[in-house]
C-alpha positions as a Markdown table, in Angstrom:
| # | Residue | x | y | z |
|---|---|---|---|---|
| 1 | Unk | 0.0 | 0.0 | 0.0 |
| 2 | Unk | 2.8 | 2.6 | 0.7 |
| 3 | Unk | 4.3 | 2.0 | -2.7 |
| 4 | Unk | 0.9 | 2.4 | -4.4 |
| 5 | Unk | 0.3 | 5.8 | -2.7 |
| 6 | Unk | 3.7 | 7.0 | -3.9 |
| 7 | Unk | 3.2 | 5.9 | -7.5 |
| 8 | Unk | -0.2 | 7.6 | -7.9 |
| 9 | Unk | 1.0 | 11.2 | -7.3 |
| 10 | Unk | 3.9 | 10.5 | -9.7 |
| 11 | Unk | 1.5 | 9.3 | -12.4 |
| 12 | Unk | -0.8 | 12.3 | -11.8 |
| 13 | Unk | 2.1 | 14.7 | -12.1 |
| 14 | Unk | 3.4 | 13.2 | -15.3 |
| 15 | Unk | -0.1 | 13.4 | -16.9 |
| 16 | Unk | -0.7 | 16.9 | -15.7 |
| 17 | Unk | 2.7 | 18.0 | -17.0 |
| 18 | Unk | 2.1 | 16.4 | -20.4 |
| 19 | Unk | -1.2 | 18.2 | -20.7 |
| 20 | Unk | 0.3 | 21.6 | -20.0 |
| 21 | Unk | 3.1 | 20.9 | -22.4 |
| 22 | Unk | 0.6 | 20.1 | -25.1 |
| 23 | Unk | -1.3 | 23.3 | -24.3 |
| 24 | Unk | 1.9 | 25.3 | -24.6 |
| 25 | Unk | 2.8 | 23.9 | -28.1 |
| 26 | Unk | -0.7 | 24.3 | -29.6 |
| 27 | Unk | -0.7 | 26.7 | -32.6 |
| 28 | Unk | -3.0 | 29.8 | -32.0 |
| 29 | Unk | -5.9 | 30.6 | -34.3 |
| 30 | Unk | -4.4 | 32.2 | -37.5 |
| 31 | Unk | -7.3 | 34.7 | -38.0 |
| 32 | Unk | -6.2 | 37.0 | -35.1 |
| 33 | Unk | -2.4 | 36.6 | -34.8 |
| 34 | Unk | -1.7 | 40.1 | -33.5 |
| 35 | Unk | -4.2 | 39.9 | -30.6 |
| 36 | Unk | -3.4 | 36.3 | -29.7 |
| 37 | Unk | 0.4 | 36.9 | -29.3 |
| 38 | Unk | 0.3 | 39.3 | -26.4 |
| 39 | Unk | -2.0 | 37.1 | -24.4 |
| 40 | Unk | -0.1 | 33.9 | -25.2 |
| 41 | Unk | 3.2 | 35.1 | -23.8 |
| 42 | Unk | 2.2 | 35.4 | -20.1 |
| 43 | Unk | 0.2 | 32.2 | -20.5 |
| 44 | Unk | 3.2 | 30.4 | -22.0 |
| 45 | Unk | 5.4 | 31.7 | -19.2 |
| 46 | Unk | 3.0 | 30.5 | -16.6 |
| 47 | Unk | 2.7 | 27.2 | -18.3 |
| 48 | Unk | 6.5 | 26.8 | -18.5 |
| 49 | Unk | 6.8 | 27.6 | -14.8 |
| 50 | Unk | 4.1 | 25.2 | -13.9 |
| 51 | Unk | 5.5 | 22.5 | -16.2 |
| 52 | Unk | 9.0 | 23.0 | -14.7 |
| 53 | Unk | 7.5 | 22.7 | -11.2 |
| 54 | Unk | 5.6 | 19.6 | -12.2 |
| 55 | Unk | 8.7 | 18.0 | -13.7 |
| 56 | Unk | 10.7 | 18.8 | -10.6 |
| 57 | Unk | 7.9 | 17.4 | -8.4 |
| 58 | Unk | 7.8 | 14.4 | -10.6 |
| 59 | Unk | 11.6 | 13.9 | -10.3 |
| 60 | Unk | 11.4 | 14.3 | -6.5 |
| 61 | Unk | 8.5 | 11.9 | -6.3 |
| 62 | Unk | 10.3 | 9.5 | -8.6 |
| 63 | Unk | 13.3 | 9.5 | -6.2 |
| 64 | Unk | 11.3 | 9.0 | -3.0 |
| 65 | Unk | 9.5 | 5.7 | -3.9 |
| 66 | Unk | 12.8 | 3.9 | -4.6 |
| 67 | Unk | 14.2 | 4.7 | -1.2 |
| 68 | Unk | 10.9 | 4.1 | 0.5 |
| 69 | Unk | 10.4 | 0.9 | -1.5 |
| 70 | Unk | 13.8 | -0.4 | -0.3 |
| 71 | Unk | 12.9 | 0.4 | 3.3 |
| 72 | Unk | 9.5 | -1.1 | 2.9 |
| 73 | Unk | 11.0 | -4.1 | 1.2 |
| 74 | Unk | 13.4 | -4.8 | 4.0 |
| 75 | Unk | 10.7 | -4.4 | 6.6 |
| 76 | Unk | 8.2 | -6.5 | 4.6 |
| 77 | Unk | 10.4 | -9.4 | 3.8 |
| 78 | Unk | 10.0 | -12.7 | 5.7 |
| 79 | Unk | 13.6 | -13.3 | 6.9 |
| 80 | Unk | 12.7 | -16.8 | 8.0 |
| 81 | Unk | 12.8 | -18.6 | 11.4 |
| 82 | Unk | 15.3 | -21.2 | 12.3 |
| 83 | Unk | 13.5 | -24.6 | 12.6 |
| 84 | Unk | 14.2 | -26.4 | 15.9 |
| 85 | Unk | 14.4 | -30.1 | 15.3 |
| 86 | Unk | 12.2 | -32.3 | 17.5 |
| 87 | Unk | 14.5 | -33.8 | 20.1 |
| 88 | Unk | 12.4 | -37.0 | 20.2 |
| 89 | Unk | 12.1 | -39.8 | 17.8 |
| 90 | Unk | 10.7 | -43.3 | 17.7 |
| 91 | Unk | 13.5 | -45.9 | 17.6 |
| 92 | Unk | 11.5 | -49.1 | 17.7 |
| 93 | Unk | 8.0 | -50.4 | 18.1 |
| 94 | Unk | 7.2 | -53.5 | 20.3 |
| 95 | Unk | 3.6 | -54.5 | 20.0 |
| 96 | Unk | 1.6 | -51.6 | 21.3 |
| 97 | Unk | 4.6 | -49.9 | 22.9 |
| 98 | Unk | 7.0 | -47.5 | 21.2 |
| 99 | Unk | 10.6 | -46.9 | 22.2 |
| 100 | Unk | 10.7 | -43.1 | 22.2 |
| 101 | Unk | 14.3 | -41.7 | 22.4 |
| 102 | Unk | 15.7 | -38.2 | 23.1 |
| 103 | Unk | 18.6 | -36.9 | 21.1 |
| 104 | Unk | 21.6 | -35.8 | 23.1 |
| 105 | Unk | 25.0 | -34.5 | 22.0 |
| 106 | Unk | 28.0 | -36.5 | 22.8 |
| 107 | Unk | 26.0 | -39.0 | 24.9 |
| 108 | Unk | 23.9 | -42.1 | 24.3 |
| 109 | Unk | 20.3 | -41.2 | 23.6 |
| 110 | Unk | 18.0 | -41.9 | 26.4 |
| 111 | Unk | 15.0 | -44.0 | 25.5 |
| 112 | Unk | 11.7 | -44.7 | 27.4 |
| 113 | Unk | 8.8 | -46.9 | 26.5 |
| 114 | Unk | 5.6 | -45.0 | 25.4 |
| 115 | Unk | 2.0 | -45.7 | 24.6 |
| 116 | Unk | -0.7 | -43.2 | 23.5 |
| 117 | Unk | -3.9 | -44.4 | 25.1 |
| 118 | Unk | -7.2 | -44.0 | 23.2 |
| 119 | Unk | -10.9 | -44.2 | 24.2 |
| 120 | Unk | -13.2 | -46.7 | 22.5 |
| 121 | Unk | -14.0 | -44.2 | 19.7 |
| 122 | Unk | -10.3 | -44.0 | 18.9 |
| 123 | Unk | -9.6 | -40.5 | 20.2 |
| 124 | Unk | -6.4 | -39.9 | 22.2 |
| 125 | Unk | -7.2 | -39.6 | 25.9 |
| 126 | Unk | -4.0 | -40.3 | 27.9 |
| 127 | Unk | -0.3 | -41.1 | 27.7 |
| 128 | Unk | 1.8 | -43.7 | 29.5 |
| 129 | Unk | 5.7 | -43.5 | 29.6 |
| 130 | Unk | 8.0 | -45.8 | 31.5 |
| 131 | Unk | 11.8 | -45.9 | 32.2 |
| 132 | Unk | 14.2 | -47.8 | 34.4 |
| 133 | Unk | 15.8 | -46.5 | 37.6 |
| 134 | Unk | 19.3 | -47.4 | 38.9 |
| 135 | Unk | 19.7 | -50.5 | 41.0 |
| 136 | Unk | 19.3 | -49.8 | 44.7 |
| 137 | Unk | 16.6 | -47.2 | 44.2 |
| 138 | Unk | 13.4 | -47.5 | 46.1 |
| 139 | Unk | 11.5 | -48.0 | 42.8 |
| 140 | Unk | 12.7 | -50.3 | 40.0 |
| 141 | Unk | 11.1 | -48.2 | 37.4 |
| 142 | Unk | 9.4 | -44.8 | 37.1 |
| 143 | Unk | 6.4 | -43.9 | 35.0 |
| 144 | Unk | 4.7 | -40.7 | 33.9 |
| 145 | Unk | 1.0 | -40.9 | 33.2 |
| 146 | Unk | -0.8 | -37.9 | 31.6 |
| 147 | Unk | -4.6 | -37.8 | 31.9 |
| 148 | Unk | -7.1 | -35.1 | 30.6 |
| 149 | Unk | -7.6 | -31.7 | 32.1 |
| 150 | Unk | -10.8 | -31.7 | 34.1 |
| 151 | Unk | -9.8 | -34.7 | 36.1 |
| 152 | Unk | -10.8 | -34.6 | 39.8 |
| 153 | Unk | -7.4 | -34.3 | 41.4 |
| 154 | Unk | -8.6 | -35.1 | 44.9 |
| 155 | Unk | -9.5 | -38.6 | 43.7 |
| 156 | Unk | -6.2 | -40.3 | 43.0 |
| 157 | Unk | -5.3 | -42.3 | 39.9 |
| 158 | Unk | -6.0 | -46.0 | 40.2 |
| 159 | Unk | -3.9 | -48.5 | 38.3 |
| 160 | Unk | -4.8 | -52.2 | 38.1 |
| 161 | Unk | -3.6 | -55.2 | 35.9 |
| 162 | Unk | -6.1 | -57.7 | 34.5 |
| 163 | Unk | -8.8 | -56.6 | 37.0 |
| 164 | Unk | -6.6 | -57.3 | 40.0 |
| 165 | Unk | -5.9 | -55.2 | 43.1 |
| 166 | Unk | -5.6 | -51.5 | 42.3 |
| 167 | Unk | -2.9 | -49.2 | 43.5 |
| 168 | Unk | -3.6 | -45.4 | 43.9 |
| 169 | Unk | -1.2 | -42.7 | 42.9 |
| 170 | Unk | -1.5 | -38.9 | 43.5 |
| 171 | Unk | -1.2 | -36.3 | 40.8 |
| 172 | Unk | 1.9 | -34.1 | 40.7 |
| 173 | Unk | 0.8 | -31.1 | 38.5 |
| 174 | Unk | -1.3 | -30.0 | 35.6 |
| 175 | Unk | -0.3 | -28.1 | 32.4 |
| 176 | Unk | -2.0 | -27.2 | 29.1 |
| 177 | Unk | -1.3 | -30.7 | 28.0 |
| 178 | Unk | -3.1 | -32.4 | 30.9 |
| 179 | Unk | -2.6 | -33.6 | 34.5 |
| 180 | Unk | 0.5 | -35.6 | 35.3 |
| 181 | Unk | 1.0 | -38.5 | 37.8 |
| 182 | Unk | 4.7 | -39.4 | 38.3 |
| 183 | Unk | 4.7 | -42.8 | 39.9 |
| 184 | Unk | 7.2 | -45.4 | 41.1 |
| 185 | Unk | 7.0 | -49.1 | 40.3 |
| 186 | Unk | 8.5 | -51.9 | 42.4 |
| 187 | Unk | 10.0 | -55.0 | 40.9 |
| 188 | Unk | 6.8 | -56.9 | 41.7 |
| 189 | Unk | 4.8 | -54.2 | 39.8 |
| 190 | Unk | 7.0 | -54.5 | 36.8 |
| 191 | Unk | 6.7 | -58.3 | 36.8 |
| 192 | Unk | 2.9 | -58.0 | 37.0 |
| 193 | Unk | 3.0 | -55.7 | 33.9 |
| 194 | Unk | 5.1 | -58.3 | 32.1 |
| 195 | Unk | 2.7 | -61.1 | 32.9 |
| 196 | Unk | -0.5 | -59.2 | 32.3 |
| 197 | Unk | -2.5 | -58.8 | 29.2 |
| 198 | Unk | -4.0 | -55.3 | 29.9 |
| 199 | Unk | -3.8 | -52.7 | 32.6 |
| 200 | Unk | -6.5 | -50.1 | 33.5 |
| 201 | Unk | -6.2 | -46.5 | 34.6 |
| 202 | Unk | -9.2 | -45.2 | 36.5 |
| 203 | Unk | -9.9 | -41.5 | 36.7 |
| 204 | Unk | -12.8 | -39.4 | 38.0 |
| 205 | Unk | -14.1 | -36.4 | 36.1 |
| 206 | Unk | -14.3 | -33.2 | 38.0 |
| 207 | Unk | -17.7 | -32.3 | 36.6 |
| 208 | Unk | -19.1 | -35.8 | 37.4 |
| 209 | Unk | -17.5 | -36.9 | 40.7 |
| 210 | Unk | -19.9 | -39.8 | 41.0 |
| 211 | Unk | -18.6 | -41.4 | 37.8 |
| 212 | Unk | -15.5 | -43.4 | 37.0 |
| 213 | Unk | -13.7 | -43.5 | 33.7 |
| 214 | Unk | -11.5 | -46.5 | 32.9 |
| 215 | Unk | -8.7 | -46.2 | 30.3 |
| 216 | Unk | -7.2 | -49.4 | 28.9 |
| 217 | Unk | -3.5 | -49.9 | 28.6 |
| 218 | Unk | -2.4 | -52.7 | 26.3 |
| 219 | Unk | 0.5 | -54.8 | 27.7 |
| 220 | Unk | 1.3 | -56.4 | 24.3 |
| 221 | Unk | 5.0 | -56.0 | 23.7 |
| 222 | Unk | 5.7 | -54.6 | 27.3 |
| 223 | Unk | 8.5 | -57.1 | 28.1 |
| 224 | Unk | 10.4 | -56.5 | 24.8 |
| 225 | Unk | 10.1 | -52.7 | 25.2 |
| 226 | Unk | 11.1 | -52.8 | 28.8 |
| 227 | Unk | 14.3 | -54.7 | 28.0 |
| 228 | Unk | 15.4 | -51.9 | 25.7 |
| 229 | Unk | 14.5 | -49.0 | 28.0 |
| 230 | Unk | 17.3 | -46.7 | 29.3 |
| 231 | Unk | 18.1 | -46.4 | 32.9 |
| 232 | Unk | 17.5 | -42.8 | 34.1 |
| 233 | Unk | 19.8 | -41.6 | 36.8 |
| 234 | Unk | 18.1 | -39.8 | 39.7 |
């Protein structure tokens, strides 16, 4: 738009100047040469002055758009944004579990097992990530479970395997992604996951505290994925 506004005055000035120049060079009527000459002189002088001013204005206008166009061009150009590469990638898939790894410079990439949990309709509803902990730790493995926002946090997350006894875990925090439960698993818990066919996460909606929602976790491929998981130092 700035460039268009600068070009229009230039165009008008050139047209106006050309019209005046044409008026100046028009031959007067031959029937009254003596009377037309005195009147044409001041008119020609005025026309010449106006034409000169128009040409000067046109030259000035012609110089400004170039500079302004350069400035506008620099400001209007998309200089690009450096793309930050996703630090995570899927290394392997074991049944219903993925081995998600994190790129690191000069060190071995850390990998955890991951499963995106879906409801019956196929929509993503939760996430389950698991990693090993060093020997001698209170927990053999650690897991991060992400459930939807709107979960009633005062009712803890219940985890069970093949309909067995449930264990409850508290929520750590919530973000725009969802609410996070960071849990520790004993060796017995890990063995139960390896032997099981499916686990269940039970949450309670905040808007319907009298209802319970069960989210299925497939354990197909759990053992193979667990054997390739990295050990995360505390």
